[in-house]
PDB file of N, CA, C and O in Angstrom:
ATOM      1  N   MET A   1     216.779  72.719 -95.209  1.00  0.00           N
ATOM      2  CA  MET A   1     218.058  74.244 -94.849  1.00  0.00           C
ATOM      3  C   MET A   1     219.082  73.980 -93.495  1.00  0.00           C
ATOM      4  O   MET A   1     219.689  74.901 -92.949  1.00  0.00           O
ATOM      5  N   ARG A   2     219.144  72.785 -93.131  1.00  0.00           N
ATOM      6  CA  ARG A   2     219.806  72.783 -92.234  1.00  0.00           C
ATOM      7  C   ARG A   2     221.314  72.768 -92.589  1.00  0.00           C
ATOM      8  O   ARG A   2     221.965  73.527 -91.872  1.00  0.00           O
ATOM      9  N   MET A   3     222.197  71.935 -93.735  1.00  0.00           N
ATOM     10  CA  MET A   3     222.994  71.683 -94.019  1.00  0.00           C
ATOM     11  C   MET A   3     223.446  72.937 -94.260  1.00  0.00           C
ATOM     12  O   MET A   3     224.324  73.416 -93.541  1.00  0.00           O
ATOM     13  N   LEU A   4     222.873  73.672 -95.364  1.00  0.00           N
ATOM     14  CA  LEU A   4     223.265  75.007 -95.561  1.00  0.00           C
ATOM     15  C   LEU A   4     223.185  76.103 -94.364  1.00  0.00           C
ATOM     16  O   LEU A   4     224.018  76.991 -94.547  1.00  0.00           O
ATOM     17  N   SER A   5     222.404  76.282 -93.185  1.00  0.00           N
ATOM     18  CA  SER A   5     222.678  77.110 -92.513  1.00  0.00           C
ATOM     19  C   SER A   5     223.701  76.501 -91.172  1.00  0.00           C
ATOM     20  O   SER A   5     223.890  77.114 -90.121  1.00  0.00           O
ATOM     21  N   ALA A   6     224.252  75.218 -91.509  1.00  0.00           N
ATOM     22  CA  ALA A   6     225.129  74.366 -90.904  1.00  0.00           C
ATOM     23  C   ALA A   6     226.506  74.964 -91.626  1.00  0.00           C
ATOM     24  O   ALA A   6     227.503  75.131 -90.923  1.00  0.00           O
ATOM     25  N   TRP A   7     226.536  75.257 -92.938  1.00  0.00           N
ATOM     26  CA  TRP A   7     227.539  75.795 -93.510  1.00  0.00           C
ATOM     27  C   TRP A   7     227.931  77.472 -93.327  1.00  0.00           C
ATOM     28  O   TRP A   7     229.062  77.951 -93.416  1.00  0.00           O
ATOM     29  N   ILE A   8     227.025  77.992 -93.128  1.00  0.00           N
ATOM     30  CA  ILE A   8     226.694  79.562 -92.884  1.00  0.00           C
ATOM     31  C   ILE A   8     227.285  80.305 -91.505  1.00  0.00           C
ATOM     32  O   ILE A   8     227.650  81.449 -91.233  1.00  0.00           O
ATOM     33  N   ASN A   9     227.158  78.749 -90.616  1.00  0.00           N
ATOM     34  CA  ASN A   9     227.179  79.654 -89.057  1.00  0.00           C
ATOM     35  C   ASN A   9     228.563  78.899 -88.666  1.00  0.00           C
ATOM     36  O   ASN A   9     229.076  79.239 -87.600  1.00  0.00           O
ATOM     37  N   GLY A  10     229.135  78.012 -89.357  1.00  0.00           N
ATOM     38  CA  GLY A  10     230.437  77.094 -89.232  1.00  0.00           C
ATOM     39  C   GLY A  10     230.026  76.049 -88.288  1.00  0.00           C
ATOM     40  O   GLY A  10     230.844  75.941 -87.374  1.00  0.00           O
ATOM     41  N   VAL A  11     228.796  75.054 -88.184  1.00  0.00           N
ATOM     42  CA  VAL A  11     228.544  74.126 -87.280  1.00  0.00           C
ATOM     43  C   VAL A  11     229.712  73.037 -87.435  1.00  0.00           C
ATOM     44  O   VAL A  11     229.996  72.467 -88.488  1.00  0.00           O
ATOM     45  N   GLU A  12     230.315  72.860 -86.235  1.00  0.00           N
ATOM     46  CA  GLU A  12     231.325  71.568 -85.851  1.00  0.00           C
ATOM     47  C   GLU A  12     231.093  70.947 -86.837  1.00  0.00           C
ATOM     48  O   GLU A  12     230.361  71.501 -87.657  1.00  0.00           O
ATOM     49  N   GLY A  13     231.531  69.780 -87.104  1.00  0.00           N
ATOM     50  CA  GLY A  13     231.260  68.543 -87.821  1.00  0.00           C
ATOM     51  C   GLY A  13     231.144  68.546 -89.351  1.00  0.00           C
ATOM     52  O   GLY A  13     231.797  67.949 -90.207  1.00  0.00           O
ATOM     53  N   VAL A  14     230.192  69.337 -89.428  1.00  0.00           N
ATOM     54  CA  VAL A  14     229.377  69.695 -90.718  1.00  0.00           C
ATOM     55  C   VAL A  14     230.667  70.937 -91.660  1.00  0.00           C
ATOM     56  O   VAL A  14     230.997  70.596 -92.796  1.00  0.00           O
ATOM     57  N   ASN A  15     231.090  71.874 -91.250  1.00  0.00           N
ATOM     58  CA  ASN A  15     232.008  72.615 -91.547  1.00  0.00           C
ATOM     59  C   ASN A  15     233.588  72.869 -91.608  1.00  0.00           C
ATOM     60  O   ASN A  15     234.289  73.547 -90.857  1.00  0.00           O
ATOM     61  N   MET A  16     233.883  72.219 -92.578  1.00  0.00           N
ATOM     62  CA  MET A  16     235.340  71.778 -91.628  1.00  0.00           C
ATOM     63  C   MET A  16     236.106  73.048 -91.607  1.00  0.00           C
ATOM     64  O   MET A  16     237.107  73.032 -90.890  1.00  0.00           O
ATOM     65  N   HIS A  17     235.845  74.135 -92.240  1.00  0.00           N
ATOM     66  CA  HIS A  17     235.893  75.355 -92.957  1.00  0.00           C
ATOM     67  C   HIS A  17     236.235  76.240 -91.810  1.00  0.00           C
ATOM     68  O   HIS A  17     235.199  76.612 -91.259  1.00  0.00           O
ATOM     69  N   SER A  18     237.575  76.829 -91.111  1.00  0.00           N
ATOM     70  CA  SER A  18     237.419  77.279 -89.851  1.00  0.00           C
ATOM     71  C   SER A  18     236.880  78.876 -89.977  1.00  0.00           C
ATOM     72  O   SER A  18     237.100  79.658 -89.052  1.00  0.00           O
ATOM     73  N   SER A  19     236.325  79.199 -90.908  1.00  0.00           N
ATOM     74  CA  SER A  19     235.553  80.549 -90.411  1.00  0.00           C
ATOM     75  C   SER A  19     233.996  79.761 -91.698  1.00  0.00           C
ATOM     76  O   SER A  19     234.043  78.881 -92.557  1.00  0.00           O
ATOM     77  N   PRO A  20     232.709  80.746 -91.135  1.00  0.00           N
ATOM     78  CA  PRO A  20     231.371  80.896 -91.167  1.00  0.00           C
ATOM     79  C   PRO A  20     231.612  81.759 -92.684  1.00  0.00           C
ATOM     80  O   PRO A  20     232.456  82.604 -92.982  1.00  0.00           O
ATOM     81  N   VAL A  21     230.436  81.123 -93.520  1.00  0.00           N
ATOM     82  CA  VAL A  21     230.002  81.501 -94.802  1.00  0.00           C
ATOM     83  C   VAL A  21     229.461  83.149 -94.632  1.00  0.00           C
ATOM     84  O   VAL A  21     228.845  83.573 -93.654  1.00  0.00           O
ATOM     85  N   LYS A  22     229.865  83.965 -95.865  1.00  0.00           N
ATOM     86  CA  LYS A  22     229.800  85.137 -95.651  1.00  0.00           C
ATOM     87  C   LYS A  22     228.893  86.056 -96.855  1.00  0.00           C
ATOM     88  O   LYS A  22     228.103  86.999 -96.830  1.00  0.00           O
ATOM     89  N   PHE A  23     229.629  85.021 -98.077  1.00  0.00           N
ATOM     90  CA  PHE A  23     228.578  85.424 -98.987  1.00  0.00           C
ATOM     91  C   PHE A  23     228.678  84.352 -99.971  1.00  0.00           C
ATOM     92  O   PHE A  23     229.565  83.509-100.106  1.00  0.00           O
ATOM     93  N   LEU A  24     227.056  84.635-100.975  1.00  0.00           N
ATOM     94  CA  LEU A  24     227.144  83.393-101.209  1.00  0.00           C
ATOM     95  C   LEU A  24     226.226  84.389-102.844  1.00  0.00           C
ATOM     96  O   LEU A  24     225.392  85.287-102.962  1.00  0.00           O
ATOM     97  N   ILE A  25     227.160  83.389-103.910  1.00  0.00           N
ATOM     98  CA  ILE A  25     227.329  83.832-105.452  1.00  0.00           C
ATOM     99  C   ILE A  25     226.708  83.237-106.179  1.00  0.00           C
ATOM    100  O   ILE A  25     227.053  82.096-106.488  1.00  0.00           O
ATOM    101  N   MET A  26     225.387  83.924-106.781  1.00  0.00           N
ATOM    102  CA  MET A  26     224.825  83.017-108.027  1.00  0.00           C
ATOM    103  C   MET A  26     225.264  83.176-109.472  1.00  0.00           C
ATOM    104  O   MET A  26     225.118  84.262-110.032  1.00  0.00           O
ATOM    105  N   ILE A  27     225.709  82.304-109.992  1.00  0.00           N
ATOM    106  CA  ILE A  27     226.521  82.403-111.196  1.00  0.00           C
ATOM    107  C   ILE A  27     226.288  81.250-112.108  1.00  0.00           C
ATOM    108  O   ILE A  27     225.980  80.131-111.699  1.00  0.00           O
ATOM    109  N   GLU A  28     226.450  81.575-113.395  1.00  0.00           N
ATOM    110  CA  GLU A  28     226.468  80.602-114.253  1.00  0.00           C
ATOM    111  C   GLU A  28     228.136  79.840-114.294  1.00  0.00           C
ATOM    112  O   GLU A  28     229.233  80.385-114.175  1.00  0.00           O
ATOM    113  N   SER A  29     227.807  78.489-114.495  1.00  0.00           N
ATOM    114  CA  SER A  29     229.402  77.972-114.628  1.00  0.00           C
ATOM    115  C   SER A  29     228.811  77.088-115.809  1.00  0.00           C
ATOM    116  O   SER A  29     228.176  76.037-115.722  1.00  0.00           O
ATOM    117  N   GLY A  30     229.148  77.715-116.798  1.00  0.00           N
ATOM    118  CA  GLY A  30     228.762  76.907-117.858  1.00  0.00           C
ATOM    119  C   GLY A  30     227.612  76.415-118.319  1.00  0.00           C
ATOM    120  O   GLY A  30     227.355  75.385-118.943  1.00  0.00           O
ATOM    121  N   GLY A  31     227.179  76.994-118.061  1.00  0.00           N
ATOM    122  CA  GLY A  31     225.315  76.568-118.143  1.00  0.00           C
ATOM    123  C   GLY A  31     224.421  76.861-117.169  1.00  0.00           C
ATOM    124  O   GLY A  31     223.854  77.954-117.162  1.00  0.00           O
ATOM    125  N   PRO A  32     224.238  76.118-116.427  1.00  0.00           N
ATOM    126  CA  PRO A  32     223.117  75.991-114.588  1.00  0.00           C
ATOM    127  C   PRO A  32     223.869  76.940-113.759  1.00  0.00           C
ATOM    128  O   PRO A  32     225.088  77.115-113.755  1.00  0.00           O
ATOM    129  N   MET A  33     222.698  77.707-112.844  1.00  0.00           N
ATOM    130  CA  MET A  33     223.046  78.598-111.641  1.00  0.00           C
ATOM    131  C   MET A  33     223.412  77.724-111.351  1.00  0.00           C
ATOM    132  O   MET A  33     222.955  76.605-111.586  1.00  0.00           O
ATOM    133  N   VAL A  34     224.928  78.198-110.387  1.00  0.00           N
ATOM    134  CA  VAL A  34     225.801  77.790-109.667  1.00  0.00           C
ATOM    135  C   VAL A  34     225.498  78.801-108.101  1.00  0.00           C
ATOM    136  O   VAL A  34     225.224  80.001-108.114  1.00  0.00           O
ATOM    137  N   ALA A  35     225.633  77.961-106.882  1.00  0.00           N
ATOM    138  CA  ALA A  35     225.680  78.682-105.474  1.00  0.00           C
ATOM    139  C   ALA A  35     226.620  78.569-105.016  1.00  0.00           C
ATOM    140  O   ALA A  35     226.831  77.508-104.428  1.00  0.00           O
ATOM    141  N   ARG A  36     228.016  79.948-105.061  1.00  0.00           N
ATOM    142  CA  ARG A  36     229.333  79.576-104.431  1.00  0.00           C
ATOM    143  C   ARG A  36     229.183  80.280-103.127  1.00  0.00           C
ATOM    144  O   ARG A  36     228.496  81.289-102.969  1.00  0.00           O
ATOM    145  N   LEU A  37     229.842  79.704-102.248  1.00  0.00           N
ATOM    146  CA  LEU A  37     229.808  80.376-101.083  1.00  0.00           C
ATOM    147  C   LEU A  37     231.084  80.378-100.605  1.00  0.00           C
ATOM    148  O   LEU A  37     231.900  79.458-100.666  1.00  0.00           O
ATOM    149  N   PHE A  38     231.251  81.788 -99.982  1.00  0.00           N
ATOM    150  CA  PHE A  38     232.816  82.126 -99.347  1.00  0.00           C
ATOM    151  C   PHE A  38     232.351  82.726 -98.443  1.00  0.00           C
ATOM    152  O   PHE A  38     231.229  83.078 -98.080  1.00  0.00           O
ATOM    153  N   ASP A  39     233.953  82.861 -97.907  1.00  0.00           N
ATOM    154  CA  ASP A  39     234.005  82.979 -96.499  1.00  0.00           C
ATOM    155  C   ASP A  39     234.333  84.589 -96.333  1.00  0.00           C
ATOM    156  O   ASP A  39     234.390  85.368 -97.285  1.00  0.00           O
ATOM    157  N   ALA A  40     234.493  84.866 -95.257  1.00  0.00           N
ATOM    158  CA  ALA A  40     234.576  86.443 -95.496  1.00  0.00           C
ATOM    159  C   ALA A  40     235.930  87.144 -95.419  1.00  0.00           C
ATOM    160  O   ALA A  40     236.073  88.253 -94.903  1.00  0.00           O
ATOM    161  N   ASN A  41     237.203  86.216 -96.128  1.00  0.00           N
ATOM    162  CA  ASN A  41     237.993  86.798 -96.880  1.00  0.00           C
ATOM    163  C   ASN A  41     238.081  86.188 -98.532  1.00  0.00           C
ATOM    164  O   ASN A  41     238.929  86.064 -99.415  1.00  0.00           O
ATOM    165  N   ARG A  42     236.892  85.958 -98.352  1.00  0.00           N
ATOM    166  CA  ARG A  42     236.771  85.356-100.485  1.00  0.00           C
ATOM    167  C   ARG A  42     237.299  83.742-100.581  1.00  0.00           C
ATOM    168  O   ARG A  42     237.405  83.150-101.655  1.00  0.00           O
ATOM    169  N   VAL A  43     237.683  83.004 -98.956  1.00  0.00           N
ATOM    170  CA  VAL A  43     238.113  81.764 -99.213  1.00  0.00           C
ATOM    171  C   VAL A  43     236.673  80.700 -99.776  1.00  0.00           C
ATOM    172  O   VAL A  43     235.674  80.499 -99.085  1.00  0.00           O
ATOM    173  N   HIS A  44     236.897  80.156-101.119  1.00  0.00           N
ATOM    174  CA  HIS A  44     235.573  79.461-101.557  1.00  0.00           C
ATOM    175  C   HIS A  44     235.596  78.217-100.482  1.00  0.00           C
ATOM    176  O   HIS A  44     236.519  77.462-100.177  1.00  0.00           O
ATOM    177  N   VAL A  45     234.348  78.278-100.060  1.00  0.00           N
ATOM    178  CA  VAL A  45     234.335  76.798 -98.940  1.00  0.00           C
ATOM    179  C   VAL A  45     233.381  75.718 -99.879  1.00  0.00           C
ATOM    180  O   VAL A  45     233.596  74.513 -99.751  1.00  0.00           O
ATOM    181  N   THR A  46     232.631  76.056-100.550  1.00  0.00           N
ATOM    182  CA  THR A  46     231.346  75.276-101.200  1.00  0.00           C
ATOM    183  C   THR A  46     230.865  75.628-102.113  1.00  0.00           C
ATOM    184  O   THR A  46     230.744  76.820-102.395  1.00  0.00           O
ATOM    185  N   ASP A  47     230.138  73.899-103.384  1.00  0.00           N
ATOM    186  CA  ASP A  47     229.368  75.027-104.581  1.00  0.00           C
ATOM    187  C   ASP A  47     228.101  74.166-104.022  1.00  0.00           C
ATOM    188  O   ASP A  47     228.227  73.182-103.294  1.00  0.00           O
ATOM    189  N   MET A  48     226.907  74.676-104.462  1.00  0.00           N
ATOM    190  CA  MET A  48     225.276  74.277-104.398  1.00  0.00           C
ATOM    191  C   MET A  48     224.552  74.436-105.294  1.00  0.00           C
ATOM    192  O   MET A  48     224.320  75.642-105.380  1.00  0.00           O
ATOM    193  N   ASP A  49     224.107  73.953-105.946  1.00  0.00           N
ATOM    194  CA  ASP A  49     222.792  73.924-106.876  1.00  0.00           C
ATOM    195  C   ASP A  49     222.041  75.119-106.264  1.00  0.00           C
ATOM    196  O   ASP A  49     221.305  75.025-105.282  1.00  0.00           O
ATOM    197  N   ALA A  50     222.327  76.366-107.010  1.00  0.00           N
ATOM    198  CA  ALA A  50     221.201  77.200-107.434  1.00  0.00           C
ATOM    199  C   ALA A  50     219.426  77.613-106.750  1.00  0.00           C
ATOM    200  O   ALA A  50     218.683  78.477-106.284  1.00  0.00           O
ATOM    201  N   SER A  51     219.553  76.492-107.084  1.00  0.00           N
ATOM    202  CA  SER A  51     218.189  76.177-107.510  1.00  0.00           C
ATOM    203  C   SER A  51     217.545  75.314-105.709  1.00  0.00           C
ATOM    204  O   SER A  51     216.371  75.097-105.407  1.00  0.00           O
ATOM    205  N   SER A  52     218.501  75.083-105.058  1.00  0.00           N
ATOM    206  CA  SER A  52     217.913  74.163-103.653  1.00  0.00           C
ATOM    207  C   SER A  52     216.894  75.019-102.935  1.00  0.00           C
ATOM    208  O   SER A  52     216.932  76.241-102.791  1.00  0.00           O
ATOM    209  N   GLU A  53     216.236  74.408-102.630  1.00  0.00           N
ATOM    210  CA  GLU A  53     215.567  75.247-101.220  1.00  0.00           C
ATOM    211  C   GLU A  53     216.106  75.739-100.307  1.00  0.00           C
ATOM    212  O   GLU A  53     215.713  76.816 -99.858  1.00  0.00           O
ATOM    213  N   ASP A  54     217.012  75.165 -99.861  1.00  0.00           N
ATOM    214  CA  ASP A  54     217.735  75.596 -99.264  1.00  0.00           C
ATOM    215  C   ASP A  54     218.352  77.276 -99.695  1.00  0.00           C
ATOM    216  O   ASP A  54     218.286  78.272 -98.974  1.00  0.00           O
ATOM    217  N   VAL A  55     218.804  77.202-100.759  1.00  0.00           N
ATOM    218  CA  VAL A  55     219.701  78.384-101.207  1.00  0.00           C
ATOM    219  C   VAL A  55     218.157  79.500-101.422  1.00  0.00           C
ATOM    220  O   VAL A  55     218.402  80.648-101.053  1.00  0.00           O
ATOM    221  N   MET A  56     217.356  79.390-101.707  1.00  0.00           N
ATOM    222  CA  MET A  56     216.210  79.847-102.218  1.00  0.00           C
ATOM    223  C   MET A  56     216.229  81.014-101.178  1.00  0.00           C
ATOM    224  O   MET A  56     216.261  82.244-101.224  1.00  0.00           O
ATOM    225  N   ALA A  57     216.178  79.583 -99.762  1.00  0.00           N
ATOM    226  CA  ALA A  57     215.557  80.294 -98.268  1.00  0.00           C
ATOM    227  C   ALA A  57     216.348  81.186 -98.083  1.00  0.00           C
ATOM    228  O   ALA A  57     215.999  82.367 -98.100  1.00  0.00           O
ATOM    229  N   THR A  58     217.688  80.762 -97.851  1.00  0.00           N
ATOM    230  CA  THR A  58     218.693  81.670 -97.253  1.00  0.00           C
ATOM    231  C   THR A  58     219.036  83.356 -97.929  1.00  0.00           C
ATOM    232  O   THR A  58     219.428  84.353 -97.323  1.00  0.00           O
ATOM    233  N   ILE A  59     218.752  83.199 -99.210  1.00  0.00           N
ATOM    234  CA  ILE A  59     218.565  85.068-100.013  1.00  0.00           C
ATOM    235  C   ILE A  59     217.611  85.448 -99.743  1.00  0.00           C
ATOM    236  O   ILE A  59     217.516  86.665 -99.901  1.00  0.00           O
ATOM    237  N   GLU A  60     216.385  84.748 -99.209  1.00  0.00           N
ATOM    238  CA  GLU A  60     215.101  85.814 -99.522  1.00  0.00           C
ATOM    239  C   GLU A  60     215.192  86.892 -98.739  1.00  0.00           C
ATOM    240  O   GLU A  60     216.055  87.015 -97.870  1.00  0.00           O
ATOM    241  N   GLY A  61     214.332  87.717 -98.991  1.00  0.00           N
ATOM    242  CA  GLY A  61     215.162  89.035 -98.406  1.00  0.00           C
ATOM    243  C   GLY A  61     215.973  89.981 -98.851  1.00  0.00           C
ATOM    244  O   GLY A  61     215.704  91.181 -98.912  1.00  0.00           O
ATOM    245  N   ILE A  62     217.202  89.339 -99.238  1.00  0.00           N
ATOM    246  CA  ILE A  62     218.310  89.625 -99.375  1.00  0.00           C
ATOM    247  C   ILE A  62     218.532  90.456-100.498  1.00  0.00           C
ATOM    248  O   ILE A  62     218.353  89.802-101.525  1.00  0.00           O
ATOM    249  N   VAL A  63     218.912  91.871-100.770  1.00  0.00           N
ATOM    250  CA  VAL A  63     219.094  92.419-102.073  1.00  0.00           C
ATOM    251  C   VAL A  63     220.844  92.181-102.424  1.00  0.00           C
ATOM    252  O   VAL A  63     221.850  92.701-101.943  1.00  0.00           O
ATOM    253  N   PRO A  64     220.675  91.346-103.282  1.00  0.00           N
ATOM    254  CA  PRO A  64     221.979  91.289-104.183  1.00  0.00           C
ATOM    255  C   PRO A  64     222.856  92.398-105.103  1.00  0.00           C
ATOM    256  O   PRO A  64     222.262  92.926-106.043  1.00  0.00           O
ATOM    257  N   THR A  65     224.012  92.695-104.891  1.00  0.00           N
ATOM    258  CA  THR A  65     224.704  93.798-106.086  1.00  0.00           C
ATOM    259  C   THR A  65     225.434  92.445-106.719  1.00  0.00           C
ATOM    260  O   THR A  65     225.696  91.316-106.306  1.00  0.00           O
ATOM    261  N   HIS A  66     225.603  93.133-107.860  1.00  0.00           N
ATOM    262  CA  HIS A  66     225.984  92.695-109.102  1.00  0.00           C
ATOM    263  C   HIS A  66     227.378  93.087-109.422  1.00  0.00           C
ATOM    264  O   HIS A  66     227.714  93.612-110.483  1.00  0.00           O
ATOM    265  N   THR A  67     228.463  92.690-108.066  1.00  0.00           N
ATOM    266  CA  THR A  67     229.730  92.986-108.257  1.00  0.00           C
ATOM    267  C   THR A  67     230.937  92.036-108.153  1.00  0.00           C
ATOM    268  O   THR A  67     232.063  92.132-107.667  1.00  0.00           O
ATOM    269  N   GLY A  68     230.255  91.085-108.801  1.00  0.00           N
ATOM    270  CA  GLY A  68     231.259  90.192-109.332  1.00  0.00           C
ATOM    271  C   GLY A  68     232.574  90.061-110.117  1.00  0.00           C
ATOM    272  O   GLY A  68     233.496  89.261-110.281  1.00  0.00           O
ATOM    273  N   ALA A  69     232.280  90.929-110.400  1.00  0.00           N
ATOM    274  CA  ALA A  69     233.009  91.673-111.625  1.00  0.00           C
ATOM    275  C   ALA A  69     234.623  92.419-111.090  1.00  0.00           C
ATOM    276  O   ALA A  69     235.729  92.357-111.627  1.00  0.00           O
ATOM    277  N   ALA A  70     234.197  93.066-109.898  1.00  0.00           N
ATOM    278  CA  ALA A  70     235.279  93.745-109.358  1.00  0.00           C
ATOM    279  C   ALA A  70     236.150  93.319-109.046  1.00  0.00           C
ATOM    280  O   ALA A  70     236.225  92.094-108.948  1.00  0.00           O
ATOM    281  N   ALA A  71     237.287  94.196-108.726  1.00  0.00           N
ATOM    282  CA  ALA A  71     238.793  93.426-108.247  1.00  0.00           C
ATOM    283  C   ALA A  71     238.956  92.429-107.251  1.00  0.00           C
ATOM    284  O   ALA A  71     239.852  91.592-107.138  1.00  0.00           O
ATOM    285  N   GLU A  72     237.629  92.711-106.310  1.00  0.00           N
ATOM    286  CA  GLU A  72     237.884  91.658-104.935  1.00  0.00           C
ATOM    287  C   GLU A  72     237.823  90.367-105.152  1.00  0.00           C
ATOM    288  O   GLU A  72     238.442  89.478-104.567  1.00  0.00           O
ATOM    289  N   TRP A  73     237.016  90.277-106.059  1.00  0.00           N
ATOM    290  CA  TRP A  73     236.255  88.787-106.530  1.00  0.00           C
ATOM    291  C   TRP A  73     237.582  88.034-107.524  1.00  0.00           C
ATOM    292  O   TRP A  73     237.380  86.875-107.886  1.00  0.00           O
ATOM    293  N   ASP A  74     239.092  88.807-107.996  1.00  0.00           N
ATOM    294  CA  ASP A  74     239.261  88.288-109.254  1.00  0.00           C
ATOM    295  C   ASP A  74     239.783  86.777-108.825  1.00  0.00           C
ATOM    296  O   ASP A  74     239.427  85.714-109.334  1.00  0.00           O
ATOM    297  N   ARG A  75     240.601  86.951-107.888  1.00  0.00           N
ATOM    298  CA  ARG A  75     241.459  85.582-107.009  1.00  0.00           C
ATOM    299  C   ARG A  75     239.652  84.512-107.074  1.00  0.00           C
ATOM    300  O   ARG A  75     239.547  83.629-107.926  1.00  0.00           O
ATOM    301  N   ALA A  76     238.520  84.786-106.138  1.00  0.00           N
ATOM    302  CA  ALA A  76     237.481  83.620-106.223  1.00  0.00           C
ATOM    303  C   ALA A  76     236.834  83.264-107.327  1.00  0.00           C
ATOM    304  O   ALA A  76     236.169  82.231-107.396  1.00  0.00           O
ATOM    305  N   LEU A  77     237.020  84.342-108.568  1.00  0.00           N
ATOM    306  CA  LEU A  77     235.804  83.718-109.530  1.00  0.00           C
ATOM    307  C   LEU A  77     237.094  83.726-110.087  1.00  0.00           C
ATOM    308  O   LEU A  77     237.198  84.871-110.526  1.00  0.00           O
ATOM    309  N   ALA A  78     238.009  83.199-110.300  1.00  0.00           N
ATOM    310  CA  ALA A  78     238.788  83.400-111.763  1.00  0.00           C
ATOM    311  C   ALA A  78     238.629  82.295-112.413  1.00  0.00           C
ATOM    312  O   ALA A  78     238.946  82.447-113.592  1.00  0.00           O
ATOM    313  N   GLY A  79     238.275  81.240-112.163  1.00  0.00           N
ATOM    314  CA  GLY A  79     237.100  80.086-113.299  1.00  0.00           C
ATOM    315  C   GLY A  79     236.215  80.548-114.299  1.00  0.00           C
ATOM    316  O   GLY A  79     236.157  80.061-115.428  1.00  0.00           O
ATOM    317  N   HIS A  80     235.374  81.694-113.796  1.00  0.00           N
ATOM    318  CA  HIS A  80     234.564  82.443-114.445  1.00  0.00           C
ATOM    319  C   HIS A  80     234.729  83.461-115.751  1.00  0.00           C
ATOM    320  O   HIS A  80     235.606  84.318-115.637  1.00  0.00           O
ATOM    321  N   ASN A  81     234.313  83.447-116.415  1.00  0.00           N
ATOM    322  CA  ASN A  81     234.676  84.638-117.762  1.00  0.00           C
ATOM    323  C   ASN A  81     233.879  85.861-117.303  1.00  0.00           C
ATOM    324  O   ASN A  81     232.929  85.832-116.520  1.00  0.00           O
ATOM    325  N   ALA A  82     234.285  86.708-117.773  1.00  0.00           N
ATOM    326  CA  ALA A  82     233.811  88.214-117.682  1.00  0.00           C
ATOM    327  C   ALA A  82     232.151  88.116-118.014  1.00  0.00           C
ATOM    328  O   ALA A  82     231.301  88.282-117.139  1.00  0.00           O
ATOM    329  N   ALA A  83     231.948  87.920-118.945  1.00  0.00           N
ATOM    330  CA  ALA A  83     230.235  87.654-118.870  1.00  0.00           C
ATOM    331  C   ALA A  83     229.327  87.224-117.316  1.00  0.00           C
ATOM    332  O   ALA A  83     228.622  87.881-116.550  1.00  0.00           O
ATOM    333  N   GLU A  84     229.705  86.021-117.352  1.00  0.00           N
ATOM    334  CA  GLU A  84     229.595  84.921-116.409  1.00  0.00           C
ATOM    335  C   GLU A  84     229.468  86.061-114.392  1.00  0.00           C
ATOM    336  O   GLU A  84     228.729  86.008-113.408  1.00  0.00           O
ATOM    337  N   ARG A  85     230.892  87.030-114.895  1.00  0.00           N
ATOM    338  CA  ARG A  85     231.134  87.609-113.262  1.00  0.00           C
ATOM    339  C   ARG A  85     230.266  88.864-113.225  1.00  0.00           C
ATOM    340  O   ARG A  85     229.875  89.425-112.201  1.00  0.00           O
ATOM    341  N   ALA A  86     229.974  89.295-114.720  1.00  0.00           N
ATOM    342  CA  ALA A  86     229.100  90.907-114.898  1.00  0.00           C
ATOM    343  C   ALA A  86     227.680  90.475-114.609  1.00  0.00           C
ATOM    344  O   ALA A  86     226.948  91.395-114.245  1.00  0.00           O
ATOM    345  N   ALA A  87     227.142  89.296-114.690  1.00  0.00           N
ATOM    346  CA  ALA A  87     225.848  88.629-114.123  1.00  0.00           C
ATOM    347  C   ALA A  87     225.370  87.953-112.781  1.00  0.00           C
ATOM    348  O   ALA A  87     224.250  87.821-112.286  1.00  0.00           O
ATOM    349  N   ALA A  88     226.533  87.602-112.406  1.00  0.00           N
ATOM    350  CA  ALA A  88     226.699  87.290-110.991  1.00  0.00           C
ATOM    351  C   ALA A  88     225.963  88.082-110.384  1.00  0.00           C
ATOM    352  O   ALA A  88     225.878  89.309-110.423  1.00  0.00           O
ATOM    353  N   GLN A  89     225.230  87.027-109.604  1.00  0.00           N
ATOM    354  CA  GLN A  89     224.572  88.345-108.032  1.00  0.00           C
ATOM    355  C   GLN A  89     225.025  87.852-106.665  1.00  0.00           C
ATOM    356  O   GLN A  89     224.725  86.722-106.281  1.00  0.00           O
ATOM    357  N   VAL A  90     225.677  88.615-105.999  1.00  0.00           N
ATOM    358  CA  VAL A  90     226.464  88.697-105.110  1.00  0.00           C
ATOM    359  C   VAL A  90     225.342  89.138-103.485  1.00  0.00           C
ATOM    360  O   VAL A  90     224.695  90.148-103.212  1.00  0.00           O
ATOM    361  N   TYR A  91     225.533  88.009-102.835  1.00  0.00           N
ATOM    362  CA  TYR A  91     224.489  87.972-101.462  1.00  0.00           C
ATOM    363  C   TYR A  91     225.802  88.212-100.586  1.00  0.00           C
ATOM    364  O   TYR A  91     226.950  87.837-100.822  1.00  0.00           O
ATOM    365  N   ALA A  92     225.418  88.778 -99.754  1.00  0.00           N
ATOM    366  CA  ALA A  92     226.784  89.369 -97.898  1.00  0.00           C
ATOM    367  C   ALA A  92     225.047  88.774 -97.183  1.00  0.00           C
ATOM    368  O   ALA A  92     223.846  89.004 -97.325  1.00  0.00           O
ATOM    369  N   LEU A  93     226.054  87.836 -96.323  1.00  0.00           N
ATOM    370  CA  LEU A  93     224.630  86.877 -95.623  1.00  0.00           C
ATOM    371  C   LEU A  93     225.436  87.645 -93.835  1.00  0.00           C
ATOM    372  O   LEU A  93     226.599  87.919 -93.539  1.00  0.00           O
ATOM    373  N   ALA A  94     224.302  87.734 -93.150  1.00  0.00           N
ATOM    374  CA  ALA A  94     224.338  88.247 -91.807  1.00  0.00           C
ATOM    375  C   ALA A  94     225.112  87.215 -91.260  1.00  0.00           C
ATOM    376  O   ALA A  94     224.659  86.092 -91.482  1.00  0.00           O
ATOM    377  N   VAL A  95     226.541  87.291 -90.364  1.00  0.00           N
ATOM    378  CA  VAL A  95     226.939  85.599 -89.956  1.00  0.00           C
ATOM    379  C   VAL A  95     226.951  86.078 -88.347  1.00  0.00           C
ATOM    380  O   VAL A  95     227.193  85.259 -87.460  1.00  0.00           O
TER     381      VAL A  95
END
């Protein structure tokens, strides 16, 4: 959990990205589910195994939306097809 927490909180030395993670999207990527992490501007930060304990603990208690097909995600999820985007679970994380 410490590694994902570091990405979310923008811990220096672990997250070289300038902004903390704001969104975690569970989405199929040609088969297995992937947890894709994005900052508040929807800039991609990293991908993780969606079934990892870190991911499960991070999203516990958060109700996802199914807004992956919405226009604001067009650029960020451009590599995914319409079905994958429609089924995506979008989690807004407390930063």
